[in-house]
DRENGURO-497412 format. One line per 5 residues: number of its first residue (from 0); their letters; for each residue x, y, z of C-alpha. Coordinates in Angstrom, 2 decimals. Layout:
REM DRENGURO-497412
NUM> a> X,Y,Z; ...
***
This chain:
REM DRENGURO-497412
0> mmpek> -34.22,18.03,135.77; -32.72,18.24,132.92; -31.18,21.05,131.27; -32.80,22.52,128.43; -31.25,22.06,125.50
5> enldi> -29.45,25.64,123.68; -31.13,26.06,120.26; -27.72,26.67,118.35; -29.49,27.54,114.95; -28.21,30.89,114.13
10> psses> -31.02,33.06,112.30; -30.16,33.61,108.71; -29.79,37.15,108.03; -31.05,36.46,104.15; -33.80,34.82,102.87
15> rseii> -33.10,32.29,100.19; -34.67,34.69,97.95; -32.44,36.86,98.65; -29.93,34.85,98.23; -30.55,33.38,94.30
20> asskr> -31.17,37.84,94.28; -28.24,38.33,95.00; -26.26,35.78,92.38; -27.99,37.99,90.11; -27.24,40.13,90.30
25> lklkn> -22.96,39.48,90.38; -23.34,37.50,87.27; -24.94,40.63,85.48; -21.82,42.43,87.16; -19.63,40.31,85.67
30> rpfiy> -21.12,39.35,82.18; -19.67,42.61,80.73; -16.42,40.90,81.47; -16.92,37.35,80.53; -17.92,38.66,76.91
35> lavvf> -14.72,40.58,76.56; -13.03,37.32,77.54; -14.62,35.14,74.90; -14.59,38.30,72.18; -10.35,37.81,72.66
40> liiit> -10.51,34.62,72.29; -12.56,34.04,68.91; -9.59,37.31,68.06; -6.76,35.36,68.93; -8.30,31.56,67.77
45> fipvi> -8.97,33.24,64.47; -6.34,35.57,63.45; -3.46,32.84,62.42; -7.11,31.79,60.61; -7.12,35.09,59.20
50> yyvqt> -4.26,35.75,57.96; -3.98,32.20,56.32; -6.69,33.48,53.64; -5.45,36.59,53.19; -2.15,34.70,52.31
55> hitpy> -3.05,31.64,50.75; -6.39,31.91,49.81; -7.68,36.11,48.62; -4.32,36.12,46.33; -5.40,32.41,44.21
60> nteal> -8.82,34.37,43.74; -7.90,37.95,42.83; -8.79,38.43,39.68; -5.63,38.43,37.02; -6.84,38.31,33.50
65> vvedk> -10.36,38.82,32.19; -11.44,38.73,28.69; -14.97,39.73,28.27; -17.48,37.80,30.51; -14.65,34.71,31.23
70> iytrg> -12.44,35.21,34.40; -8.86,34.21,35.16; -7.41,34.07,38.61; -3.73,34.66,39.65; -4.67,30.62,40.83
75> nvvdf> -5.39,30.53,37.46; -2.24,32.29,35.71; 0.03,29.59,38.48; -1.60,26.40,37.18; -0.98,27.82,32.98
80> irfnq> 2.94,27.96,34.19; 2.92,24.63,36.50; 1.80,23.04,33.23; 4.24,24.66,30.70; 6.67,24.56,32.95
85> risee> 6.94,20.93,34.03; 6.00,20.36,30.34; 9.50,22.18,29.25; 11.39,20.40,31.86; 10.12,17.57,31.14
90> kgdpy> 12.14,17.70,27.62; 15.61,19.43,29.62; 14.53,22.65,29.64; 14.97,25.36,32.04; 11.79,27.58,32.17
95> ligas> 12.83,30.90,31.78; 11.26,32.46,35.19; 11.66,35.80,34.35; 9.23,36.71,31.61; 7.04,34.13,32.43
100> lfdal> 4.11,35.99,34.72; 3.91,38.21,31.68; 4.40,35.71,28.67; 1.57,33.60,30.26; -0.68,36.17,30.78
105> klmse> -0.38,37.36,27.23; -0.77,33.52,25.67; -3.29,33.48,28.41; -5.53,36.15,26.37; -4.04,35.14,23.05
110> neiay> -5.92,31.45,22.97; -9.26,32.63,25.11; -9.71,35.22,22.13; -9.11,32.39,19.58; -11.34,30.26,22.13
115> qvapk> -14.12,33.33,21.82; -13.99,33.56,17.80; -13.83,30.34,17.14; -17.46,29.37,16.91; -17.66,31.99,14.08
120> mgltv> -15.63,30.69,11.83; -16.47,27.60,12.56; -14.35,25.28,14.50; -13.85,22.78,17.13; -12.00,20.90,18.85
125> edkei> -12.87,17.41,20.04; -11.78,14.90,23.48; -9.59,12.59,21.44; -7.48,15.63,19.93; -7.01,17.31,23.64
130> deaff> -5.59,13.41,24.61; -3.57,13.47,21.45; -2.10,17.53,21.92; -1.22,16.82,25.56; 1.10,13.64,25.24
135> qrlgy> 2.67,15.00,22.03; 3.67,17.55,24.50; 5.15,14.86,26.90; 7.34,14.65,23.92; 5.38,11.39,22.90
140> sdvnd> 5.71,12.50,18.94; 4.33,9.22,17.01; 1.02,9.62,19.15; -0.97,10.83,16.10; -4.10,8.78,16.47
145> isqls> -4.96,7.53,20.35; -7.83,5.68,18.91; -5.13,2.99,17.01; -3.35,2.35,19.94; -3.39,-0.70,21.90
150> getlm> -5.08,-1.40,25.00; -0.80,-2.12,26.40; 0.20,1.34,24.96; -3.28,2.95,25.82; -2.58,1.71,30.08
155> slmer> 0.93,3.05,29.47; 0.11,6.10,28.16; -2.45,7.04,30.93; -0.32,6.54,33.92; 2.25,8.37,32.91
160> kkqfl> -0.28,10.90,32.75; -1.20,10.40,36.24; 2.29,11.05,37.78; 2.42,13.75,35.56; -0.39,15.66,36.56
165> nsiql> 0.58,14.08,40.37; 3.59,15.98,39.92; 2.22,19.46,39.99; -1.42,18.58,41.49; -3.47,19.45,38.79
170> kedvy> -6.69,18.18,38.14; -7.83,17.05,34.98; -10.01,19.65,33.59; -7.81,22.43,34.13; -5.27,20.91,32.27
175> rdiir> -7.66,19.53,29.16; -9.09,23.39,29.49; -5.10,24.86,29.21; -4.47,22.67,26.16; -8.03,22.85,24.54
180> kdlfr> -7.26,26.68,23.97; -3.69,26.09,22.59; -5.42,24.04,20.50; -8.55,27.45,19.20; -5.36,29.17,19.12
185> qkvte> -3.94,26.85,16.41; -6.72,26.40,14.81; -7.28,30.18,14.02; -3.80,30.60,13.48; -4.51,28.20,10.20
190> evskn> -7.25,30.20,9.05; -5.51,32.74,9.62; -2.70,31.10,7.74; -5.35,30.35,3.90; -4.75,34.33,3.71
195> isriq> -0.76,34.16,2.72; -0.03,33.49,-0.62; 3.04,30.66,-0.23; 4.42,32.46,-3.48; 5.99,36.18,-2.89
200> pqahi> 8.51,39.01,-4.83; 11.76,38.17,-2.47; 14.84,39.69,-2.46; 17.98,38.32,-1.39; 19.78,40.58,1.06
205> ykitl> 23.30,40.86,1.93; 24.63,43.59,4.91; 27.75,44.69,5.55; 29.18,46.07,8.78; 32.11,48.75,8.97
210> ltpni> 32.71,49.93,11.83; 34.34,52.89,10.96; 32.56,53.89,7.83; 34.20,56.67,6.04; 33.48,57.27,1.95
215> nkvre> 36.28,56.11,1.05; 35.50,52.71,2.34; 32.27,52.39,0.90; 34.07,53.62,-2.98; 36.25,51.23,-2.45
220> isrml> 32.94,48.41,-1.97; 31.56,49.83,-4.81; 34.69,48.97,-7.07; 34.83,45.74,-5.89; 30.90,45.06,-6.78
225> nrgdn> 31.58,46.72,-10.38; 34.45,44.20,-12.06; 32.33,41.56,-10.90; 34.48,40.35,-7.89; 31.87,37.72,-6.21
230> iedvi> 29.88,39.38,-2.96; 30.17,37.07,-0.20; 33.68,37.37,-0.73; 33.83,40.83,-1.11; 31.56,40.32,2.24
235> vavse> 33.95,38.26,4.20; 37.12,40.87,2.83; 35.55,44.41,3.98; 32.93,43.71,6.89; 33.77,43.97,10.52
240> dpeak> 30.53,41.91,11.63; 32.64,38.86,14.24; 29.41,36.34,12.71; 30.87,37.59,8.70; 33.22,34.95,8.28
245> rtkge> 30.47,31.91,8.96; 27.18,33.80,7.59; 29.41,35.76,5.01; 26.36,38.70,5.56; 23.83,37.20,4.04
250> igwvp> 20.38,37.66,5.20; 18.40,35.60,2.99; 15.28,35.90,0.74; 13.49,37.72,2.24; 9.53,39.18,1.67
255> qgiln> 7.82,42.34,2.17; 6.67,41.81,6.38; 9.52,40.48,7.87; 11.91,43.41,7.87; 9.50,46.06,7.87
260> sldpl> 11.59,49.34,8.92; 13.57,48.28,5.90; 10.44,47.42,3.56; 10.70,50.73,2.20; 14.57,50.16,0.88
265> ffgvd> 14.05,46.66,-0.64; 10.35,47.00,-1.78; 9.56,50.39,-2.50; 9.82,52.34,-5.46; 9.65,56.16,-6.52
270> qdgnr> 6.99,57.61,-8.73; 8.81,56.78,-12.08; 8.35,52.63,-11.10; 12.76,52.74,-10.17; 13.57,50.80,-7.82
275> ylevk> 14.82,52.87,-4.65; 17.58,49.96,-4.01; 18.71,48.45,-7.41; 20.33,45.07,-7.15; 23.67,45.24,-6.34
280> tlsep> 23.61,48.45,-5.32; 24.90,49.67,-1.65; 22.66,51.34,0.46; 22.56,54.28,2.52; 24.62,53.50,5.81
285> fvnse> 22.20,52.27,9.24; 23.30,52.93,12.22; 24.39,49.72,13.91; 23.17,50.08,17.65; 24.76,46.47,18.84
290> lggad> 28.24,46.83,17.62; 28.46,50.63,16.41; 29.56,51.51,13.58; 26.95,51.14,10.54; 25.24,48.45,8.59
295> iylia> 24.91,49.03,4.65; 22.74,46.61,2.49; 22.98,44.83,-0.83; 20.36,43.33,-3.01; 22.32,40.64,-4.83
300> efsea> 19.07,39.54,-6.24; 14.95,40.46,-6.97; 12.28,37.77,-7.60; 9.00,39.15,-8.40; 7.69,35.46,-7.77
305> relsd> 9.15,32.49,-4.93; 8.77,30.51,-3.01; 8.48,31.27,0.54; 10.14,28.68,2.97; 8.99,27.65,5.43
310> ntfsl> 11.08,30.05,8.45; 9.68,32.79,6.25; 5.87,31.53,5.80; 5.67,31.00,10.12; 7.44,34.41,10.79
315> lteda> 4.09,36.11,8.22; 1.38,33.78,9.94; 2.58,34.51,13.01; 2.62,38.26,12.67; -0.88,37.56,10.34
320> lvdfl> -2.34,36.05,13.71; -0.85,38.70,15.83; -2.84,41.36,13.51; -6.20,39.46,13.69; -6.35,39.44,17.63
325> neerk> -5.41,42.80,17.75; -8.02,43.73,15.80; -10.90,41.21,17.37; -9.10,43.10,21.29; -11.19,46.16,20.14
330> slyiy> -14.34,45.03,20.32; -13.92,42.52,23.38; -13.50,44.07,27.07; -9.81,42.83,28.24; -8.42,43.59,31.63
335> mdlnn> -4.74,42.51,32.91; -3.37,42.61,36.23; 0.33,43.43,36.28; 2.38,45.24,38.64; 5.04,43.98,40.97
340> eiynw> 3.22,42.91,43.47; 1.70,40.15,41.18; 5.38,39.17,39.16; 6.66,38.92,42.77; 3.73,36.32,44.24
345> inskv> 3.08,34.39,41.25; 6.42,34.08,40.31; 7.59,32.34,43.92; 5.17,29.59,43.54; 6.61,28.64,40.00
350> rlasv> 10.09,28.62,41.47; 8.40,26.28,44.09; 7.59,23.67,41.78; 10.16,23.68,39.60; 12.73,20.78,39.22
355> lpevi> 15.70,22.27,37.01; 17.71,24.90,38.26; 16.10,27.75,37.09; 16.79,30.97,34.41; 16.49,33.75,35.49
360> ddrdp> 15.27,37.08,32.70; 17.10,40.15,34.65; 15.21,43.14,32.94; 13.52,44.59,35.43; 9.97,42.94,34.92
365> vlsqf> 7.49,46.58,35.22; 9.49,48.21,32.42; 9.86,44.85,30.53; 5.95,43.89,31.01; 4.75,45.48,27.92
370> egmyq> 7.52,45.12,25.62; 6.48,42.94,22.09; 2.52,41.99,24.43; 1.45,43.21,20.54; 4.05,42.58,18.56
***
């Protein structure tokens, strides 16, 4: 008789449904830890991304200049400075780093104002003018009419332009906008200059510098002039300005508006119509803050109608343009972001693009930022 086979099946203490339920409970219990791990991994992954955005993208998109509804970001300012920096370096001239930000913001605001007021003045800029201006800035001064160039010459110039833009990583529309608005500024300048007469009253002025002025020295100089001695010979003999022997003390023919603080002296008259400073008469001493001592002025000749030199006309034109733009500013919303942080950030980007040894303006950037801003 065969023995009965022993039943080896061990009865299960848990049913299948209970096992599944237990597994679900375990998953639910571990789920918060899984979520925390995922969140932690996401944070670890995004820290470099956030850092990159904060240090490389956000600063570029931060507002630096606003003129009405036109917004220029820090990136736009960097592009503007890099463009002009490389133009300067192409000519072999190092770019002055220290003042670049403030000069750029000033010029960008002036260009934008000129661009916005140009339509009411009937001014326009054609694409051809932009191309010609670009090549002239690169040193091709003979490019006056691009439409008259041969195909070979034009192809060569276009290749040169491509190389230039690649060297500063600048897009075509960006550089064209920079030049377009600068051309509008030039055209507004030309319009403003039409109100300046080429023929104006002018005084032929000389200067005598005395480091230790006293009444006896002044009287002796007056005696020399009154007896008819040559003005330039007298100045070379008595002036203590180191440049006197070279310049003979001559400032030149000057109209009103060039030496503004001295205009009343050179051009003013009293209630009887007599000039405050007569021809060949020494002025009162003025403090010379650079050399110490005092400057004494002398009018050698006076002309009621004399043609302005080209240089003097340009100076008066620039002053007239500044006055015009300042007047337009009154009706426009203008914002400039000027502080040490933006100064350091933008100039660090500009230095990276420089190919010549840098020239540093050692003035304090914040203290000097408004120096001459509206002069």
